[in-house]
C-alpha positions in Angstrom: -77.7 -0.3 11.6 -73.8 0.2 13.3 -70.9 1.8 10.9 -67.8 0.5 11.5 -64.9 2.8 10.3 -62.3 0.2 8.7 -59.1 2.4 9.3 -60.1 2.2 12.8 -60.9 -2.1 12.3 -56.7 -2.5 10.9 -55.5 -0.2 13.6 -57.0 -2.6 15.9 -56.2 -5.2 14.5 -52.7 -4.5 14.4 -52.5 -3.6 17.9 -54.3 -6.6 18.8 -51.4 -8.4 16.7 -48.3 -7.0 18.0 -50.1 -7.7 22.2 -50.4 -11.3 21.1 -47.0 -11.4 19.2 -45.1 -9.6 22.8 -47.2 -12.3 24.7 -45.7 -14.7 23.1 -42.5 -13.7 23.9 -42.8 -13.0 27.0 -43.8 -16.6 27.6 -41.0 -17.4 25.8 -38.5 -15.6 28.5 -40.3 -16.5 31.4 -42.0 -13.8 32.2 -45.9 -13.1 32.5 -48.2 -10.1 32.1 -50.7 -9.5 35.6 -53.6 -8.2 34.3 -54.7 -6.8 37.7 -51.7 -4.7 38.4 -50.6 -4.3 34.9 -47.1 -5.2 35.6 -44.5 -7.7 33.5 -43.9 -10.4 36.9 -41.4 -13.9 36.4 -42.8 -16.7 35.8 -42.5 -19.2 38.2 -38.6 -20.4 39.1 -37.6 -17.2 37.1 -34.6 -15.3 37.9 -35.7 -12.1 36.4 -31.8 -10.4 36.4 -30.9 -13.6 34.7 -32.8 -12.1 31.5 -31.3 -10.8 28.6 -30.4 -6.5 29.0 -31.8 -6.3 25.2 -35.2 -7.3 27.0 -35.0 -4.8 28.9 -38.0 -5.5 31.4 -36.5 -6.9 34.5 -35.3 -3.7 35.7 -38.2 -0.4 36.2 -38.3 -0.7 39.6 -41.9 -0.7 40.0 -42.5 -3.3 37.1 -44.7 -0.6 35.0 -42.0 1.6 33.8 -42.6 5.1 32.4 -42.5 7.3 29.3 -40.7 10.7 28.5 -42.1 13.7 27.2 -39.4 15.4 24.9 -38.1 18.0 26.8 -37.3 15.5 30.0 -35.8 13.3 27.8 -33.7 15.5 25.9 -32.4 16.5 29.5 -31.3 12.8 30.0 -29.1 12.8 26.9 -28.0 16.2 27.3 -26.9 15.0 30.8 -25.4 11.9 29.9 -23.6 13.6 26.4 -22.1 15.7 29.2 -20.8 12.5 31.4 -19.6 10.6 28.5 -17.3 13.6 26.9 -15.8 14.5 30.3 -12.3 14.1 31.4 -12.0 11.9 34.2 -11.7 12.6 37.8 -9.4 10.4 39.2 -6.7 8.3 36.9 -7.2 5.3 38.8 -11.2 4.9 37.6 -10.7 5.9 34.0 -14.8 5.4 33.1 -16.1 6.6 36.2 -18.0 9.5 34.2 -19.1 6.8 31.7 -20.4 4.7 34.1 -22.7 6.8 35.4 -23.6 8.2 32.0 -24.7 4.7 31.1 -26.3 3.8 34.3 -28.7 7.2 33.7 -29.2 6.0 30.1 -29.9 2.1 30.8 -32.7 3.4 33.5 -34.0 5.3 31.6 -33.9 2.7 28.4 -35.6 0.1 31.1 -38.7 2.4 31.7 -39.4 3.6 28.2 -39.5 -0.6 26.9 -41.2 -1.6 30.4 -43.8 0.7 29.6 -44.0 0.3 25.6 -44.3 -3.3 26.1 -47.0 -3.1 28.5 -49.0 -0.3 25.9 -48.3 -2.7 23.1 -50.1 -5.6 25.3 -52.9 -3.3 26.4 -53.2 -1.8 23.2 -55.0 1.3 25.1 -51.7 3.5 24.0 -52.0 5.7 21.1 -49.3 4.6 17.7 -48.1 8.0 18.0 -46.3 8.2 21.7 -45.4 4.3 20.4 -43.4 5.4 17.8 -41.8 8.2 19.9 -40.9 6.0 22.2 -39.1 3.6 20.0 -36.5 6.5 18.6 -36.0 7.7 22.6 -34.7 3.9 22.8 -33.0 3.6 19.6 -30.9 7.4 20.6 -30.5 5.6 24.1 -29.1 2.6 22.1 -26.6 4.2 20.1 -25.0 6.0 23.5 -24.7 2.6 25.2 -23.3 1.7 22.1 -20.7 3.7 21.4 -20.1 3.8 25.4 -19.5 0.0 25.2 -16.2 0.4 22.8 -15.3 3.6 25.0 -14.9 1.5 28.2 -13.4 -1.3 26.1 -16.4 -3.8 26.8 -15.7 -4.7 23.0 -17.2 -4.5 19.7 -19.7 -7.7 20.0 -21.6 -5.5 22.5 -21.7 -2.6 20.7 -23.3 -4.7 17.7 -25.8 -5.5 20.0 -27.0 -2.2 21.1 -26.5 -1.3 17.1 -29.5 -4.3 16.8 -31.4 -3.5 19.3 -31.2 0.4 18.9 -31.8 0.5 15.0 -33.5 -2.7 14.5 -36.4 -2.3 16.5 -38.1 -4.8 14.7 -35.8 -7.5 17.2 -37.5 -6.3 20.0 -38.1 -8.6 22.5 -35.9 -11.1 20.8 -32.6 -12.3 21.6 -30.6 -9.9 20.5 -27.5 -12.0 21.6 -28.2 -15.2 18.9 -28.7 -12.4 16.6 -25.3 -11.0 17.2 -24.0 -14.3 17.0 -25.6 -15.4 13.7 -24.1 -12.5 12.2 -20.6 -12.6 13.5 -20.1 -16.2 12.7 -21.4 -15.1 8.3 -18.9 -12.6 8.8 -20.5 -10.7 6.0 -20.3 -11.9 2.1 -22.0 -11.3 -0.5 -25.7 -12.0 1.1 -25.1 -11.8 4.9 -28.6 -11.1 5.7 -28.0 -7.6 7.6 -31.1 -6.5 8.8 -32.6 -3.4 7.3 -31.9 -0.4 9.5 -34.9 1.1 10.8 -35.8 5.2 10.9 -35.9 4.6 14.4 -33.0 6.0 15.1 -31.6 9.7 13.6 -29.6 9.0 10.5 -26.4 11.0 11.7 -26.4 8.4 15.2 -27.4 5.6 13.0 -24.4 6.4 10.8 -22.3 7.0 13.4 -23.1 3.8 15.2 -22.3 1.8 11.9 -18.9 3.7 11.3 -18.1 2.9 14.7 -19.2 -1.2 14.9 -17.9 -1.2 11.1 -14.4 0.6 12.4 -14.9 -2.0 15.7 -15.4 -5.4 13.7 -12.2 -4.6 11.4 -10.1 -4.0 14.5 -11.2 -7.5 15.6 -9.9 -8.8 12.1 -14.0 -9.5 11.1 -13.2 -7.6 7.7 -15.7 -8.9 6.2 -18.4 -8.0 8.5 -17.1 -5.0 8.7 -17.5 -4.5 5.3 -21.2 -5.1 5.8 -21.7 -2.7 8.2 -19.8 0.1 6.6 -21.9 -1.0 3.3 -25.3 -0.4 5.0 -23.6 3.1 6.7 -23.1 4.3 3.1 -26.3 3.3 1.7 -27.7 5.1 4.4 -26.1 8.5 3.3 -26.8 7.5 -0.4 -31.0 7.8 0.5 -31.2 10.4 3.1 -32.5 13.4 1.8 -30.5 16.9 1.4 -31.4 18.1 4.8 -30.1 15.3 6.4 -27.1 14.9 4.5 -25.8 18.4 5.8 -25.6 16.6 9.1 -24.2 13.4 7.9 -20.9 15.1 5.4 -18.3 14.1 7.7 -19.6 10.9 8.7 -19.5 10.0 5.7 -16.3 10.6 4.6 -15.3 8.7 7.7 -17.4 5.8 6.3 -14.9 6.1 2.7 -12.0 6.5 4.9 -13.0 3.0 6.7 -14.4 1.1 3.9 -10.7 2.0 2.2 -8.7 0.3 4.6 -11.4 -3.1 5.2 -11.0 -3.7 1.7 -7.3 -3.2 2.1 -7.0 -5.8 4.4 -9.4 -8.0 2.4 -6.2 -7.8 -0.2 -9.3 -6.0 -2.7 -6.5 -3.4 -3.9 -9.4 -2.3 -6.1 -12.3 -1.2 -3.9 -9.2 -0.2 -1.4 -8.3 2.4 -3.8 -11.6 3.1 -5.4 -12.5 4.5 -1.8 -9.3 5.9 -1.1 -10.1 8.2 -4.3 -13.4 9.1 -3.0 -12.0 9.6 0.4 -9.4 12.5 -0.7 -11.7 13.7 -3.0 -14.2 14.6 -0.3 -11.9 15.5 2.1 -10.8 18.3 -0.9 -14.7 19.0 -1.2 -15.0 19.6 2.4 -12.1 21.3 3.5 -10.7 23.8 0.6 -12.3 27.3 0.7 -11.6 29.2 -2.8 -11.5 33.0 -3.0 -13.6 35.0 -3.7 -13.1 35.1 -7.5 -12.9 31.2 -7.3 -9.4 31.4 -9.2 -7.6 30.6 -6.2 -6.8 29.0 -3.1 -7.8 31.0 0.6 -5.2 29.3 2.6 -6.1 31.1 5.5 -9.4 29.2 5.4 -8.4 26.0 4.4 -8.5 23.4 7.1 -7.4 20.7 5.1 -4.2 18.4 6.3 -2.4 19.1 3.4 0.7 17.2 4.6 -1.5 14.1 5.0 -3.1 14.6 2.1 -0.6 14.9 -0.1 0.8 11.8 1.3 -2.3 9.6 1.0 -2.8 10.8 -2.8 1.0 9.8 -3.8 -0.3 6.2 -2.4 -2.9 6.0 -4.8 -1.2 7.2 -7.4 1.2 4.3 -6.7 -1.6 2.1 -7.2 -2.7 3.9 -10.5 0.9 3.3 -12.3 1.1 -0.1 -11.3 -1.8 -1.2 -12.8 -0.7 0.8 -16.3 -3.5 3.9 -14.8 -1.1 6.0 -15.8 -2.5 9.7 -16.7 -4.5 8.6 -13.2 -1.3 8.2 -11.8 0.1 11.4 -12.6 -3.2 13.3 -12.2 -2.6 12.0 -8.3 0.6 13.6 -8.5 0.2 16.7 -10.5 -2.3 17.5 -7.8 -0.7 16.8 -5.0 2.2 19.1 -6.1 0.0 22.1 -7.2 -1.8 22.2 -3.6 1.7 22.0 -1.7 2.6 24.5 -4.0 -0.1 27.3 -3.0 0.8 26.1 0.8 4.6 26.5 0.3 4.2 29.7 -1.4 2.4 31.3 2.1 5.3 29.7 4.3 6.2 33.4 5.5 2.5 34.4 6.4 1.9 34.9 10.0 -1.3 32.8 9.7 0.7 29.9 8.9 0.6 26.6 10.6 1.7 23.4 8.5 4.2 21.9 8.7 6.6 23.5 6.1 9.9 21.1 6.4 7.6 18.0 6.5 5.6 20.0 3.1 8.7 20.4 1.5 9.7 16.8 2.0 6.7 15.8 0.4 7.2 17.8 -2.8 10.0 15.8 -2.9 8.5 12.8 -2.6 6.7 13.4 -5.2 8.7 14.8 -7.8 10.4 10.8 -7.1 7.0 9.3 -7.8 7.0 11.1 -10.8 10.0 9.9 -11.9 9.4 6.1 -10.7 6.1 6.5 -12.4 7.6 8.0 -15.7 10.8 4.9 -15.4 7.9 2.7 -15.4 7.1 3.3 -18.4 10.3 3.6 -19.8 10.8 0.2 -18.7 8.0 -1.2 -20.5 9.3 0.6 -23.7 12.9 -0.9 -23.0 11.2 -4.8 -22.5 8.7 -4.2 -25.3 11.9 -2.9 -27.4 13.9 -5.9 -26.7 11.2 -8.6 -27.4 10.6 -7.7 -30.7 14.1 -7.0 -31.5 14.2 -11.4 -29.8 11.2 -11.3 -32.2 9.2 -12.8 -29.1 5.4 -11.9 -28.8 5.0 -10.0 -26.1 1.3 -11.1 -24.9 -0.1 -7.5 -25.1 -3.2 -8.7 -26.4 -4.3 -9.7 -23.2 -3.5 -6.5 -21.1 -6.7 -4.9 -20.3 -7.7 -1.4 -21.7 -7.6 0.9 -18.8 -10.5 3.9 -18.6 -9.7 6.6 -20.2 -11.4 8.9 -18.0 -10.3 10.1 -14.4 -11.7 7.8 -11.8 -11.4 11.2 -9.9 -11.1 14.5 -11.0 -9.3 16.8 -7.8 -9.0 19.7 -11.4 -12.9 20.6 -10.2 -12.1 21.4 -7.0 -7.9 22.6 -7.8 -7.9 25.9 -10.2 -5.4 26.1 -12.6 -4.1 22.3 -12.1 -1.9 21.2 -14.8 -2.5 18.7 -17.4 -0.9 15.4 -17.6 2.2 14.9 -20.5 0.7 13.1 -23.4 2.4 9.7 -22.9 0.9 10.0 -19.3 -2.7 9.2 -21.4 -2.1 6.3 -23.2 -2.6 3.1 -21.5 -0.4 -0.4 -22.1 -1.3 -1.3 -25.2 -0.8 2.7 -26.8 2.3 2.5 -25.3 3.4 -1.1 -26.7 2.6 0.2 -30.3 3.9 4.0 -29.7 7.5 2.3 -28.7 10.5 4.4 -30.4 13.7 6.1 -29.1 12.1 9.4 -29.0 9.2 8.3 -27.5 11.8 7.3 -24.7 13.8 9.9 -24.4 10.4 12.5 -23.8 9.7 10.3 -21.0 13.3 9.8 -19.6 13.5 13.6 -19.6 10.6 14.1 -17.8 11.6 11.5 -15.1 15.2 13.3 -15.1 13.5 16.8 -14.5 11.9 15.6 -11.8 14.6 13.4 -9.9 16.6 17.0 -10.2 14.4 18.6 -8.5 14.0 16.0 -5.9 17.8 15.6 -5.1 18.0 19.4 -4.3 16.0 18.7 -1.3 17.1 14.8 -0.2 21.2 15.7 -0.7 23.9 13.2 0.6 24.6 15.2 3.9 21.4 13.9 5.9 19.9 12.0 3.7 22.2 8.7 2.9 19.6 6.6 1.8 16.8 8.5 0.0 20.2 10.5 -2.3 21.6 7.3 -3.3 18.3 5.5 -4.1 17.7 8.6 -6.5 21.2 8.4 -8.3 20.3 4.6 -8.6 16.8 5.5 -10.4 18.6 8.1 -12.4 21.3 5.4 -13.6 18.6 2.7 -14.5 16.8 5.7 -16.4 20.1 6.3 -18.8 21.2 1.8 -18.8 16.6 1.6 -20.5 17.3 4.7 -22.3 20.3 3.2 -24.2 18.3 -0.2 -25.1 16.8 1.9 -27.1 19.5 3.6 -29.0 20.9 2.1 -32.4 23.9 3.8 -32.6 26.9 2.3 -31.2 28.7 5.6 -29.7 25.6 7.2 -28.3 24.7 3.7 -26.4 28.1 4.2 -24.7 27.8 7.5 -24.0 24.2 6.8 -21.9 26.4 3.7 -20.2 28.7 6.3 -19.2 26.4 8.6 -18.0 25.0 5.8 -15.9 27.9 5.5 -14.2 28.5 8.8 -13.7 25.4 8.8 -11.7 26.4 6.9 -8.8 30.2 5.9 -9.1 31.1 9.6 -8.1 29.6 8.7 -4.8 31.6 5.5 -4.1 34.7 7.8 -5.3 33.6 10.0 -2.1 33.8 7.2 0.5 32.0 8.0 3.6 29.2 5.4 3.7 29.6 2.8 6.5 29.5 -0.8 5.3 27.9 -1.8 8.3 25.1 1.1 8.2 24.6 0.8 4.4 25.2 -3.0 3.5 22.4 -3.5 1.7 22.7 0.4 -0.4 26.0 -0.3 -1.2 25.3 -3.9 -2.5 23.0 -2.6 -5.0 25.3 0.6 -5.5 28.5 -1.4 -6.7 26.5 -4.2 -8.4 24.6 -1.4 -10.6 28.3 0.3 -11.6 30.4 -3.4 -12.2 26.5 -4.1 -14.0 27.0 -0.8 -15.8 30.9 -1.6 -16.8 30.1 -4.9 -18.1 27.5 -3.6 -20.4 29.9 -1.0 -21.8 33.1 -3.7 -21.9 30.0 -5.8 -23.9 29.5 -2.7 -26.1 32.9 -2.4 -27.0 33.1 -6.1 -28.2 30.1 -6.1 -30.0 31.5 -3.1 -32.2 34.8 -5.2 -32.5 32.9 -8.8 -33.5 31.4 -6.3 -36.0 34.6 -5.3 -37.8 35.6 -8.7 -37.8 32.8 -10.4 -39.5 33.4 -7.5 -42.3 36.5 -7.9 -42.3 38.1 -11.5 -40.7 42.5 -9.8 -41.2 41.3 -7.2 -38.6 43.5 -6.5 -35.8 42.0 -5.4 -32.7 44.0 -1.7 -31.9 46.1 -1.4 -28.8 43.6 1.5 -27.8 40.8 -0.7 -28.3 42.5 -3.6 -26.6 43.0 -1.3 -23.2 39.2 0.2 -23.6 38.3 -2.9 -23.2 40.0 -4.7 -20.4 39.6 -0.8 -18.5 36.2 -1.7 -18.7 36.6 -5.2 -17.8 38.9 -4.6 -14.7 36.0 -1.9 -13.7 33.6 -4.0 -13.7 35.0 -6.9 -12.2 36.4 -4.6 -9.2 32.7 -3.6 -8.4 31.6 -7.0 -8.7 34.3 -8.0 -6.2 33.7 -5.4 -3.9 30.2 -6.8 -3.7 31.2 -10.3 -2.9 33.3 -9.0 -0.4 30.1 -7.2 1.7 29.2 -11.0 2.3 32.8 -11.9 3.8 33.2 -11.4 7.8 36.2 -9.3 8.6 37.7 -12.3 9.9 36.6 -14.6 6.9 38.4 -12.0 4.5 41.9 -12.8 2.8 45.3 -11.2 4.1 46.5 -8.2 2.1 43.2 -8.5 0.4 42.7 -4.5 -1.5 40.0 -3.8 -3.6 42.7 -1.6 -5.7 45.5 -4.3 -6.9 44.0 -6.3 -9.3 46.4 -9.1 -8.1 44.7 -9.9 -4.5 41.0 -10.3 -6.5 41.8 -11.5 -9.7 41.5 -15.4 -7.7 39.3 -14.5 -5.2 37.5 -17.9 -4.6 36.6 -18.6 -1.3 35.1 -22.1 0.0 31.6 -22.3 1.2 30.7 -21.1 5.0 33.7 -18.2 4.8 30.6 -15.7 2.9 26.8 -15.7 5.0 24.3 -15.8 1.8 20.7 -15.8 2.6 18.4 -17.5 -0.1 16.8 -14.5 -1.5 20.8 -13.5 -2.1 22.2 -16.2 -3.5 21.3 -15.7 -7.5 22.7 -11.9 -6.7 26.1 -13.6 -5.0 26.6 -16.2 -7.5 25.7 -14.0 -10.1 28.6 -12.2 -9.7 31.3 -14.8 -9.4 29.8 -15.7 -13.0 30.2 -12.3 -14.4 33.7 -12.4 -12.8 34.3 -15.2 -14.7 33.1 -14.5 -17.7 35.3 -11.1 -18.1 38.5 -12.8 -17.0 37.7 -15.2 -19.4 37.2 -11.9 -22.1 41.0 -10.0 -21.1 42.3 -9.5 -24.6 46.3 -8.6 -24.6 47.0 -4.4 -24.4 50.7 -4.4 -25.0 51.2 -2.3 -21.9 52.9 -3.7 -18.8 56.7 -5.7 -18.1 54.3 -8.9 -19.7 53.5 -6.9 -23.0 50.1 -8.5 -22.2 50.5 -12.5 -22.9 51.1 -13.5 -19.2 48.4 -11.3 -17.9 46.1 -12.7 -20.5 46.8 -16.4 -19.5 46.7 -15.4 -15.8 43.2 -13.9 -16.7 42.0 -17.3 -18.0 43.3 -19.3 -15.6 41.4 -16.7 -13.1 38.4 -17.7 -15.0 38.7 -20.9 -15.1 39.1 -21.3 -11.4 36.0 -19.2 -10.9 33.6 -21.2 -13.4 34.8 -24.3 -11.0 33.9 -22.3 -8.5 30.7 -21.3 -9.5 30.0 -25.0 -10.4 31.0 -26.5 -7.5 29.2 -23.9 -4.9 25.7 -24.3 -6.9 25.7 -28.2 -6.4 27.0 -28.0 -3.0 24.0 -26.0 -2.6 21.2 -27.9 -4.4 22.9 -31.3 -2.0 22.3 -28.9 1.2 18.5 -30.2 1.5 17.2 -26.4 1.7 14.1 -25.9 -0.1 14.3 -22.8 -0.8 17.7 -22.4 -1.5 17.1 -25.2 -4.1 14.4 -23.6 -5.5 16.0 -20.4 -6.2 18.9 -22.1 -7.9 16.8 -24.7 -10.2 14.6 -21.1 -11.3 17.4 -18.2 -11.4 20.7 -20.1 -12.3 20.2 -23.3 -14.0 21.4 -22.2 -17.1 24.7 -20.2 -15.9 25.8 -23.5 -14.4 25.3 -25.1 -17.3 27.5 -22.5 -18.9 30.0 -22.6 -16.4 30.8 -26.5 -16.5 30.8 -26.0 -20.4 33.3 -23.0 -20.3 35.5 -25.0 -17.1 36.1 -27.3 -20.1 36.9 -25.2 -23.1 39.1 -22.6 -21.1 42.6 -25.5 -20.7 42.3 -25.6 -24.7 42.4 -22.0 -24.8 45.1 -20.9 -22.6 47.1 -23.9 -24.5 46.7 -21.8 -27.7 47.6 -18.3 -26.0 50.6 -20.1 -24.2 51.6 -21.9 -28.1 50.3 -19.5 -30.3 50.1 -16.3 -29.0 46.5 -16.3 -29.9 43.8 -13.6 -29.3 40.5 -14.2 -28.4 37.7 -11.7 -27.6 36.0 -14.8 -25.3 33.4 -16.7 -25.8 31.8 -17.0 -22.1 
């Protein structure tokens, strides 16, 4: 009686199945197996050289191939790696060494694949030897894939090697078709990306996936890139602790590539998440603490601190933009904390970081911190104004933000400060907490950060940055004033707003051609501040008249109102002047002389205004027209005030007419972008200008005939 070992039967069946499959694959490719010689030979009319290289059955010199023992194979890899790393000996042939390495690798690959194919058909070679051969082929394919990129053959070629080496279940198939299929599908929720085999060592598989992912991102195949990189991420996650020790740097690279690729796909959420993961891993992998764990060992820490702080600042910007204020502040705290630690060691002989660059990063961190605080302050002011107007803000639709940090750098940075209490609040909590005292705390934090930043960004050497910071401070005063109820304190804040930026203009030295855009912002902000001061003064006097209709405006009050009005008009006129060509400026024009600019109305064509600036340009004319309509008699000057008031009202009339005619002319010009801008942002002002042009002649007549006082209605 014959006893058959079930395991042996199963093994024989598996071998026969693989052999049958291999014979079928050979037949599809026009190849035949010669059982007499044990070689693979081409079928009738088949040119072996035309077969796909991925088949690797057309290059073995004897048609039978060979296996390599472990020691011999390592020597092949070592020699190839040496040539792949070698610098070019001839600049005219930059890839000569890499081609030499590739030739050696391809020879070994063809030999192994041919022998493995024959062995599978004959079913006589031990399985262990076939598995070893498969792993050897995978390691060769990994190097051929990275070499394809190095010699600029493109990511498709590299992806082909990835499929052949790391996915050997496709052995013998037309890999080019599979690669084309993957690229056409270009990723997605289920791109059918084949599962990786363990044939390739994990660190090499991870590196090849990273390389192919990055290469496809460079070809703008972002979805496919994400799928390849996600496969790399999964590979790391399932690896053992021992394997991970060799994959740590590669995994950080995977996360970095994913952050960039998600960004290219427009997914800011995933991009920021992977950026956070990357920066945290960079910290964990490169920061070294002192023996007691209470401080950083700067000498041993290999982190590129300048680059790291810059990246974490970018993260803070994103978190601030979606209302995650605590996480934004935590990122800025971590950046500042790490930079400060390194800057303490600037005198150390071991210092090898860019001290000036790091100091500028510190100033940028303070700037970002101020901008983040002021973002909250803006929200407070906006909410307060809506509440005063009885308008529903839609805060019920604001999404709750997570209270826990997405990434906690404090786990690796000892003594990291905690964010201010108000930074831990989300949008809904901030809206409910709006008060002057709450806003003042935010303002003081912003102002302190700006003060530190300005110490670095001095005007002499950092013109743009210095002015930007001053503008931010002015904006903060303006926002805070909206939450103040006392008129005198509101006026004081507006004055602080002016004092934050007007000295820059008075000092001179700003080149109009070099800094035209910045100057427009600067003079418009100063003009707006003076206009707000004029409005506050007007409201106060209107309040007095409402209480006592017989109240007469005092000379000192009238003079103050006019001073604010003319100061605002002078800066708005300066703003308009910046749109003129030098040749089209009116003769004798002088910003210090009111008589030359009160009636400054120019015909279209003498100024150059783009569609994205038309609202600001027309708005400046509209504001000047309004201010001219509100000039009051202050009984000073030769005309005792009356004649000057009439001239101002006439100037207001002409300006309102100019606004209407210019807006209508632009509407009729046929430029869609210009028409859309005016329709969306200036329709109400045009209607008001038209109404004021109708009413002002009556007002002028009453001033001339009855010497009547007006606060203005525009």
